[in-house]
ROTI-871917 format. One record per residue: residue in one letter; x, y, z of N, C-alpha, C, O in turn; residue number from 1. Coordinates in Angstrom, 2 decimals. Layout:
N
<site aa="A" n_xx="X" n_yy="Y" n_zz="Z" ca_xx="X" ca_yy="Y" ca_zz="Z" c_xx="X" c_yy="Y" c_zz="Z" o_xx="X" o_yy="Y" o_zz="Z" i="NUM"/>
...
This chain:
79
<site aa="M" n_xx="42.26" n_yy="-103.61" n_zz="60.88" ca_xx="43.48" ca_yy="-103.92" ca_zz="60.19" c_xx="43.27" c_yy="-103.73" c_zz="58.68" o_xx="42.18" o_yy="-103.97" o_zz="58.16" i="1"/>
<site aa="T" n_xx="44.30" n_yy="-103.30" n_zz="58.00" ca_xx="44.24" ca_yy="-103.13" ca_zz="56.56" c_xx="45.07" c_yy="-104.20" c_zz="55.87" o_xx="46.23" o_yy="-104.41" o_zz="56.23" i="2"/>
<site aa="V" n_xx="44.50" n_yy="-104.88" n_zz="54.88" ca_xx="45.22" ca_yy="-105.90" ca_zz="54.10" c_xx="45.39" c_yy="-105.39" c_zz="52.69" o_xx="44.42" o_yy="-104.98" o_zz="52.05" i="3"/>
<site aa="D" n_xx="46.60" n_yy="-105.40" n_zz="52.22" ca_xx="46.91" ca_yy="-104.97" ca_zz="50.84" c_xx="46.46" c_yy="-106.05" c_zz="49.85" o_xx="46.57" o_yy="-107.24" o_zz="50.13" i="4"/>
<site aa="I" n_xx="45.97" n_yy="-105.61" n_zz="48.72" ca_xx="45.63" ca_yy="-106.53" ca_zz="47.60" c_xx="46.71" c_yy="-106.40" c_zz="46.53" o_xx="46.87" o_yy="-105.34" o_zz="45.93" i="5"/>
<site aa="V" n_xx="47.45" n_yy="-107.46" n_zz="46.29" ca_xx="48.43" ca_yy="-107.54" ca_zz="45.23" c_xx="48.14" c_yy="-108.78" c_zz="44.38" o_xx="47.52" o_yy="-109.74" o_zz="44.84" i="6"/>
<site aa="V" n_xx="48.58" n_yy="-108.76" n_zz="43.15" ca_xx="48.42" ca_yy="-109.94" ca_zz="42.29" c_xx="49.43" c_yy="-110.98" c_zz="42.74" o_xx="50.63" o_yy="-110.68" o_zz="42.79" i="7"/>
<site aa="P" n_xx="48.97" n_yy="-112.22" n_zz="43.08" ca_xx="49.88" ca_yy="-113.26" ca_zz="43.54" c_xx="50.98" c_yy="-113.57" c_zz="42.51" o_xx="50.75" o_yy="-113.54" o_zz="41.30" i="8"/>
<site aa="Q" n_xx="52.17" n_yy="-113.86" n_zz="43.02" ca_xx="53.33" ca_yy="-114.13" ca_zz="42.14" c_xx="53.08" c_yy="-115.18" c_zz="41.10" o_xx="53.53" o_yy="-115.06" o_zz="39.96" i="9"/>
<site aa="E" n_xx="52.34" n_yy="-116.25" n_zz="41.48" ca_xx="52.11" ca_yy="-117.34" ca_zz="40.50" c_xx="51.27" c_yy="-116.90" c_zz="39.31" o_xx="51.28" o_yy="-117.60" o_zz="38.30" i="10"/>
<site aa="M" n_xx="50.55" n_yy="-115.82" n_zz="39.38" ca_xx="49.72" ca_yy="-115.32" ca_zz="38.29" c_xx="50.56" c_yy="-114.56" c_zz="37.26" o_xx="50.10" o_yy="-114.36" o_zz="36.14" i="11"/>
<site aa="W" n_xx="51.75" n_yy="-114.15" n_zz="37.61" ca_xx="52.55" ca_yy="-113.29" ca_zz="36.72" c_xx="53.22" c_yy="-114.05" c_zz="35.59" o_xx="53.37" o_yy="-113.52" o_zz="34.49" i="12"/>
<site aa="G" n_xx="53.63" n_yy="-115.29" n_zz="35.86" ca_xx="54.43" ca_yy="-115.99" ca_zz="34.85" c_xx="55.73" c_yy="-115.21" c_zz="34.69" o_xx="56.40" o_yy="-114.90" o_zz="35.68" i="13"/>
<site aa="E" n_xx="56.08" n_yy="-114.91" n_zz="33.45" ca_xx="57.32" ca_yy="-114.17" ca_zz="33.20" c_xx="57.07" c_yy="-112.69" c_zz="32.96" o_xx="58.02" o_yy="-111.94" o_zz="32.73" i="14"/>
<site aa="S" n_xx="55.81" n_yy="-112.25" n_zz="33.01" ca_xx="55.44" ca_yy="-110.89" ca_zz="32.77" c_xx="55.95" c_yy="-109.96" c_zz="33.91" o_xx="56.06" o_yy="-110.36" o_zz="35.07" i="15"/>
<site aa="L" n_xx="56.24" n_yy="-108.74" n_zz="33.53" ca_xx="56.59" ca_yy="-107.72" ca_zz="34.51" c_xx="55.45" c_yy="-106.74" c_zz="34.71" o_xx="55.42" o_yy="-106.00" o_zz="35.70" i="16"/>
<site aa="E" n_xx="54.50" n_yy="-106.72" n_zz="33.76" ca_xx="53.35" ca_yy="-105.82" ca_zz="33.84" c_xx="52.04" c_yy="-106.54" c_zz="33.53" o_xx="52.03" o_yy="-107.58" o_zz="32.88" i="17"/>
<site aa="G" n_xx="50.98" n_yy="-105.98" n_zz="34.00" ca_xx="49.66" ca_yy="-106.46" ca_zz="33.73" c_xx="48.71" c_yy="-105.28" c_zz="33.65" o_xx="49.14" o_yy="-104.13" o_zz="33.81" i="18"/>
<site aa="V" n_xx="47.43" n_yy="-105.53" n_zz="33.41" ca_xx="46.45" ca_yy="-104.46" ca_zz="33.34" c_xx="45.21" c_yy="-104.85" c_zz="34.14" o_xx="44.73" o_yy="-105.98" o_zz="34.05" i="19"/>
<site aa="V" n_xx="44.70" n_yy="-103.91" n_zz="34.91" ca_xx="43.44" ca_yy="-104.12" ca_zz="35.60" c_xx="42.33" c_yy="-104.01" c_zz="34.57" o_xx="42.14" o_yy="-102.94" o_zz="33.99" i="20"/>
<site aa="V" n_xx="41.58" n_yy="-105.08" n_zz="34.32" ca_xx="40.52" ca_yy="-105.03" ca_zz="33.29" c_xx="39.28" c_yy="-104.45" c_zz="33.91" o_xx="38.71" o_yy="-103.51" o_zz="33.36" i="21"/>
<site aa="T" n_xx="38.84" n_yy="-104.99" n_zz="35.05" ca_xx="37.61" ca_yy="-104.54" ca_zz="35.72" c_xx="37.61" c_yy="-104.95" c_zz="37.14" o_xx="38.22" o_yy="-105.96" o_zz="37.50" i="22"/>
<site aa="W" n_xx="36.92" n_yy="-104.20" n_zz="37.98" ca_xx="36.61" ca_yy="-104.59" ca_zz="39.37" c_xx="35.19" c_yy="-105.16" c_zz="39.36" o_xx="34.28" o_yy="-104.57" o_zz="38.77" i="23"/>
<site aa="I" n_xx="35.02" n_yy="-106.28" n_zz="39.99" ca_xx="33.69" ca_yy="-106.89" ca_zz="40.08" c_xx="32.84" c_yy="-106.17" c_zz="41.13" o_xx="31.61" o_yy="-106.13" o_zz="41.02" i="24"/>
<site aa="Y" n_xx="33.49" n_yy="-105.61" n_zz="42.14" ca_xx="32.78" ca_yy="-104.85" ca_zz="43.17" c_xx="33.21" c_yy="-103.41" c_zz="43.09" o_xx="34.30" o_yy="-103.09" o_zz="42.63" i="25"/>
<site aa="Q" n_xx="32.30" n_yy="-102.53" n_zz="43.56" ca_xx="32.61" ca_yy="-101.11" ca_zz="43.60" c_xx="33.40" c_yy="-100.75" c_zz="44.83" o_xx="33.43" o_yy="-101.48" o_zz="45.81" i="26"/>
<site aa="N" n_xx="34.05" n_yy="-99.60" n_zz="44.76" ca_xx="34.78" ca_yy="-99.04" ca_zz="45.86" c_xx="33.87" c_yy="-98.92" c_zz="47.08" o_xx="32.77" o_yy="-98.38" o_zz="46.97" i="27"/>
<site aa="G" n_xx="34.29" n_yy="-99.42" n_zz="48.22" ca_xx="33.48" ca_yy="-99.36" ca_zz="49.45" c_xx="32.62" c_yy="-100.59" c_zz="49.68" o_xx="31.99" o_yy="-100.71" o_zz="50.74" i="28"/>
<site aa="A" n_xx="32.57" n_yy="-101.52" n_zz="48.72" ca_xx="31.75" ca_yy="-102.71" ca_zz="48.90" c_xx="32.34" c_yy="-103.64" c_zz="49.94" o_xx="33.55" o_yy="-103.63" o_zz="50.19" i="29"/>
<site aa="T" n_xx="31.48" n_yy="-104.45" n_zz="50.54" ca_xx="31.93" ca_yy="-105.48" ca_zz="51.49" c_xx="32.16" c_yy="-106.76" c_zz="50.67" o_xx="31.28" o_yy="-107.23" o_zz="49.94" i="30"/>
<site aa="V" n_xx="33.39" n_yy="-107.32" n_zz="50.84" ca_xx="33.75" ca_yy="-108.57" ca_zz="50.13" c_xx="34.15" c_yy="-109.65" c_zz="51.14" o_xx="34.48" o_yy="-109.37" o_zz="52.29" i="31"/>
<site aa="A" n_xx="34.11" n_yy="-110.89" n_zz="50.66" ca_xx="34.46" ca_yy="-112.05" ca_zz="51.47" c_xx="35.78" c_yy="-112.64" c_zz="50.99" o_xx="36.06" o_yy="-112.65" o_zz="49.79" i="32"/>
<site aa="A" n_xx="36.60" n_yy="-113.12" n_zz="51.92" ca_xx="37.85" ca_yy="-113.75" ca_zz="51.55" c_xx="37.63" c_yy="-114.90" c_zz="50.55" o_xx="36.72" o_yy="-115.71" o_zz="50.71" i="33"/>
<site aa="G" n_xx="38.48" n_yy="-114.94" n_zz="49.54" ca_xx="38.40" ca_yy="-115.97" ca_zz="48.53" c_xx="37.44" c_yy="-115.71" c_zz="47.39" o_xx="37.38" o_yy="-116.48" o_zz="46.44" i="34"/>
<site aa="Q" n_xx="36.67" n_yy="-114.61" n_zz="47.49" ca_xx="35.70" ca_yy="-114.22" ca_zz="46.49" c_xx="36.41" c_yy="-113.46" c_zz="45.35" o_xx="37.25" o_yy="-112.61" o_zz="45.63" i="35"/>
<site aa="P" n_xx="36.10" n_yy="-113.74" n_zz="44.09" ca_xx="36.65" ca_yy="-112.96" ca_zz="42.99" c_xx="36.25" c_yy="-111.49" c_zz="43.13" o_xx="35.08" o_yy="-111.17" o_zz="43.35" i="36"/>
<site aa="I" n_xx="37.25" n_yy="-110.60" n_zz="43.01" ca_xx="36.95" ca_yy="-109.17" ca_zz="43.16" c_xx="37.37" c_yy="-108.33" c_zz="41.96" o_xx="36.91" o_yy="-107.20" o_zz="41.80" i="37"/>
<site aa="A" n_xx="38.27" n_yy="-108.89" n_zz="41.11" ca_xx="38.74" ca_yy="-108.14" ca_zz="39.94" c_xx="39.19" c_yy="-109.06" c_zz="38.84" o_xx="39.42" o_yy="-110.24" o_zz="39.07" i="38"/>
<site aa="E" n_xx="39.30" n_yy="-108.53" n_zz="37.65" ca_xx="39.88" ca_yy="-109.29" ca_zz="36.55" c_xx="41.14" c_yy="-108.56" c_zz="36.08" o_xx="41.14" o_yy="-107.35" o_zz="35.85" i="39"/>
<site aa="I" n_xx="42.19" n_yy="-109.33" n_zz="35.94" ca_xx="43.53" ca_yy="-108.78" ca_zz="35.59" c_xx="44.01" c_yy="-109.48" c_zz="34.30" o_xx="43.87" o_yy="-110.69" o_zz="34.16" i="40"/>
<site aa="M" n_xx="44.58" n_yy="-108.70" n_zz="33.37" ca_xx="45.17" ca_yy="-109.28" ca_zz="32.14" c_xx="46.65" c_yy="-109.35" c_zz="32.35" o_xx="47.32" o_yy="-108.35" o_zz="32.60" i="41"/>
<site aa="V" n_xx="47.17" n_yy="-110.60" n_zz="32.24" ca_xx="48.62" ca_yy="-110.83" ca_zz="32.35" c_xx="48.99" c_yy="-111.82" c_zz="31.22" o_xx="48.35" o_yy="-112.87" o_zz="31.08" i="42"/>
<site aa="E" n_xx="50.00" n_yy="-111.49" n_zz="30.44" ca_xx="50.48" ca_yy="-112.38" ca_zz="29.34" c_xx="49.33" c_yy="-112.85" c_zz="28.49" o_xx="49.23" o_yy="-114.05" o_zz="28.23" i="43"/>
<site aa="K" n_xx="48.47" n_yy="-111.99" n_zz="28.05" ca_xx="47.34" ca_yy="-112.29" ca_zz="27.15" c_xx="46.30" c_yy="-113.25" c_zz="27.77" o_xx="45.47" o_yy="-113.82" o_zz="27.07" i="44"/>
<site aa="A" n_xx="46.37" n_yy="-113.41" n_zz="29.06" ca_xx="45.38" ca_yy="-114.24" ca_zz="29.77" c_xx="44.64" c_yy="-113.38" c_zz="30.78" o_xx="45.26" o_yy="-112.64" o_zz="31.55" i="45"/>
<site aa="Q" n_xx="43.34" n_yy="-113.46" n_zz="30.78" ca_xx="42.52" ca_yy="-112.70" ca_zz="31.73" c_xx="42.24" c_yy="-113.59" c_zz="32.94" o_xx="41.67" o_yy="-114.67" o_zz="32.80" i="46"/>
<site aa="L" n_xx="42.66" n_yy="-113.14" n_zz="34.12" ca_xx="42.62" ca_yy="-113.91" ca_zz="35.35" c_xx="41.78" c_yy="-113.22" c_zz="36.40" o_xx="41.68" o_yy="-112.00" o_zz="36.42" i="47"/>
<site aa="E" n_xx="41.18" n_yy="-114.02" n_zz="37.29" ca_xx="40.43" ca_yy="-113.46" ca_zz="38.41" c_xx="41.35" c_yy="-113.27" c_zz="39.62" o_xx="42.13" o_yy="-114.15" o_zz="39.98" i="48"/>
<site aa="L" n_xx="41.23" n_yy="-112.09" n_zz="40.22" ca_xx="41.94" ca_yy="-111.79" ca_zz="41.45" c_xx="40.95" c_yy="-111.97" c_zz="42.57" o_xx="39.85" o_yy="-111.43" o_zz="42.51" i="49"/>
<site aa="V" n_xx="41.33" n_yy="-112.73" n_zz="43.63" ca_xx="40.39" ca_yy="-112.99" ca_zz="44.71" c_xx="40.80" c_yy="-112.17" c_zz="45.94" o_xx="41.96" o_yy="-111.79" o_zz="46.12" i="50"/>
<site aa="A" n_xx="39.79" n_yy="-111.92" n_zz="46.79" ca_xx="40.00" ca_yy="-111.17" ca_zz="48.00" c_xx="40.88" c_yy="-111.95" c_zz="48.98" o_xx="40.59" o_yy="-113.11" o_zz="49.28" i="51"/>
<site aa="P" n_xx="41.94" n_yy="-111.34" n_zz="49.50" ca_xx="42.79" ca_yy="-112.02" ca_zz="50.47" c_xx="42.19" c_yy="-112.02" c_zz="51.89" o_xx="42.68" o_yy="-112.72" o_zz="52.78" i="52"/>
<site aa="A" n_xx="41.15" n_yy="-111.25" n_zz="52.09" ca_xx="40.55" ca_yy="-111.13" ca_zz="53.43" c_xx="39.11" c_yy="-110.65" c_zz="53.24" o_xx="38.73" o_yy="-110.22" o_zz="52.15" i="53"/>
<site aa="S" n_xx="38.32" n_yy="-110.71" n_zz="54.30" ca_xx="36.93" ca_yy="-110.18" ca_zz="54.29" c_xx="36.94" c_yy="-108.78" c_zz="54.84" o_xx="37.69" o_yy="-108.48" o_zz="55.77" i="54"/>
<site aa="G" n_xx="36.11" n_yy="-107.90" n_zz="54.26" ca_xx="36.00" ca_yy="-106.54" ca_zz="54.77" c_xx="35.58" c_yy="-105.57" c_zz="53.69" o_xx="35.00" o_yy="-105.96" o_zz="52.68" i="55"/>
<site aa="R" n_xx="35.87" n_yy="-104.31" n_zz="53.92" ca_xx="35.48" ca_yy="-103.22" ca_zz="53.03" c_xx="36.58" c_yy="-102.94" c_zz="52.02" o_xx="37.73" o_yy="-102.72" o_zz="52.40" i="56"/>
<site aa="L" n_xx="36.24" n_yy="-102.95" n_zz="50.72" ca_xx="37.17" ca_yy="-102.80" ca_zz="49.60" c_xx="37.47" c_yy="-101.31" c_zz="49.30" o_xx="36.57" o_yy="-100.48" o_zz="49.21" i="57"/>
<site aa="T" n_xx="38.76" n_yy="-101.01" n_zz="49.14" ca_xx="39.20" ca_yy="-99.72" ca_zz="48.65" c_xx="40.01" c_yy="-99.97" c_zz="47.39" o_xx="41.03" o_yy="-100.66" o_zz="47.44" i="58"/>
<site aa="I" n_xx="39.57" n_yy="-99.43" n_zz="46.26" ca_xx="40.22" ca_yy="-99.63" ca_zz="44.98" c_xx="41.29" c_yy="-98.51" c_zz="44.81" o_xx="41.01" o_yy="-97.32" o_zz="44.97" i="59"/>
<site aa="L" n_xx="42.53" n_yy="-98.97" n_zz="44.46" ca_xx="43.60" ca_yy="-98.00" ca_zz="44.22" c_xx="43.97" c_yy="-97.93" c_zz="42.74" o_xx="44.37" o_yy="-96.87" o_zz="42.27" i="60"/>
<site aa="A" n_xx="43.85" n_yy="-99.04" n_zz="42.00" ca_xx="44.18" ca_yy="-99.11" ca_zz="40.57" c_xx="42.90" c_yy="-99.26" c_zz="39.77" o_xx="42.29" o_yy="-100.33" o_zz="39.74" i="61"/>
<site aa="V" n_xx="42.49" n_yy="-98.20" n_zz="39.12" ca_xx="41.22" ca_yy="-98.23" ca_zz="38.39" c_xx="41.41" c_yy="-99.05" c_zz="37.09" o_xx="42.54" o_yy="-99.29" o_zz="36.67" i="62"/>
<site aa="P" n_xx="40.29" n_yy="-99.49" n_zz="36.44" ca_xx="40.37" ca_yy="-100.22" ca_zz="35.20" c_xx="41.24" c_yy="-99.48" c_zz="34.15" o_xx="41.24" o_yy="-98.26" o_zz="34.07" i="63"/>
<site aa="E" n_xx="41.97" n_yy="-100.27" n_zz="33.36" ca_xx="42.89" ca_yy="-99.80" ca_zz="32.35" c_xx="44.24" c_yy="-99.38" c_zz="32.90" o_xx="45.12" o_yy="-98.97" o_zz="32.14" i="64"/>
<site aa="T" n_xx="44.43" n_yy="-99.46" n_zz="34.26" ca_xx="45.70" ca_yy="-99.12" ca_zz="34.82" c_xx="46.73" c_yy="-100.26" c_zz="34.57" o_xx="46.44" o_yy="-101.44" o_zz="34.78" i="65"/>
<site aa="V" n_xx="47.91" n_yy="-99.86" n_zz="34.12" ca_xx="49.03" ca_yy="-100.80" ca_zz="33.98" c_xx="49.63" c_yy="-100.99" c_zz="35.35" o_xx="49.95" o_yy="-100.00" o_zz="36.02" i="66"/>
<site aa="I" n_xx="49.80" n_yy="-102.23" n_zz="35.80" ca_xx="50.33" ca_yy="-102.52" ca_zz="37.11" c_xx="51.56" c_yy="-103.37" c_zz="36.98" o_xx="51.73" o_yy="-104.09" o_zz="36.00" i="67"/>
<site aa="G" n_xx="52.42" n_yy="-103.27" n_zz="37.99" ca_xx="53.65" ca_yy="-104.06" ca_zz="38.02" c_xx="53.63" c_yy="-105.09" c_zz="39.15" o_xx="52.73" o_yy="-105.08" o_zz="39.99" i="68"/>
<site aa="R" n_xx="54.60" n_yy="-105.95" n_zz="39.15" ca_xx="54.72" ca_yy="-106.95" ca_zz="40.23" c_xx="54.78" c_yy="-106.26" c_zz="41.59" o_xx="55.40" o_yy="-105.21" o_zz="41.74" i="69"/>
<site aa="D" n_xx="54.14" n_yy="-106.86" n_zz="42.56" ca_xx="54.15" ca_yy="-106.37" ca_zz="43.93" c_xx="53.47" c_yy="-105.02" c_zz="44.11" o_xx="53.56" o_yy="-104.44" o_zz="45.19" i="70"/>
<site aa="Q" n_xx="52.79" n_yy="-104.50" n_zz="43.11" ca_xx="52.07" ca_yy="-103.23" ca_zz="43.24" c_xx="50.76" c_yy="-103.48" c_zz="43.97" o_xx="50.02" o_yy="-104.42" o_zz="43.66" i="71"/>
<site aa="V" n_xx="50.49" n_yy="-102.60" n_zz="44.95" ca_xx="49.22" ca_yy="-102.68" ca_zz="45.68" c_xx="48.11" c_yy="-102.09" c_zz="44.78" o_xx="48.18" o_yy="-100.92" o_zz="44.39" i="72"/>
<site aa="V" n_xx="47.11" n_yy="-102.91" n_zz="44.47" ca_xx="46.00" ca_yy="-102.48" ca_zz="43.57" c_xx="44.75" c_yy="-102.09" c_zz="44.35" o_xx="43.85" o_yy="-101.46" o_zz="43.81" i="73"/>
<site aa="G" n_xx="44.69" n_yy="-102.47" n_zz="45.62" ca_xx="43.57" ca_yy="-102.14" ca_zz="46.49" c_xx="43.87" c_yy="-102.54" c_zz="47.88" o_xx="44.91" o_yy="-103.12" o_zz="48.18" i="74"/>
<site aa="R" n_xx="42.93" n_yy="-102.24" n_zz="48.77" ca_xx="43.08" ca_yy="-102.58" ca_zz="50.18" c_xx="41.73" c_yy="-103.06" c_zz="50.69" o_xx="40.68" o_yy="-102.69" o_zz="50.18" i="75"/>
<site aa="I" n_xx="41.81" n_yy="-103.89" n_zz="51.74" ca_xx="40.62" ca_yy="-104.35" ca_zz="52.41" c_xx="40.74" c_yy="-104.02" c_zz="53.85" o_xx="41.71" o_yy="-104.42" o_zz="54.50" i="76"/>
<site aa="E" n_xx="39.79" n_yy="-103.29" n_zz="54.39" ca_xx="39.75" ca_yy="-102.94" ca_zz="55.81" c_xx="38.91" c_yy="-103.98" c_zz="56.51" o_xx="37.70" o_yy="-104.07" o_zz="56.30" i="77"/>
<site aa="T" n_xx="39.55" n_yy="-104.78" n_zz="57.34" ca_xx="38.88" ca_yy="-105.84" ca_zz="58.06" c_xx="38.24" c_yy="-105.30" c_zz="59.33" o_xx="38.59" o_yy="-104.21" o_zz="59.78" i="78"/>
<site aa="A" n_xx="37.31" n_yy="-106.03" n_zz="59.91" ca_xx="36.62" ca_yy="-105.58" ca_zz="61.08" c_xx="37.50" c_yy="-105.64" c_zz="62.31" o_xx="37.06" o_yy="-105.29" o_zz="63.40" i="79"/>
């Protein structure tokens, strides 16, 4: 099963856009649910994005990418 990675609504505040600062894990890495996987800049605050599931990470939005609400920034392929 594939799980989309999106920035949770509560992290957005009133912003419509954010920026992917960095991914903590590389593309193809195995991650655990609840583990920080990326850093996102929203409203001048740098926040950690956590994995919504355990599995293999696929990065869709590279660092420096401007992202919008509900945009899929990555995917996790679960076992």
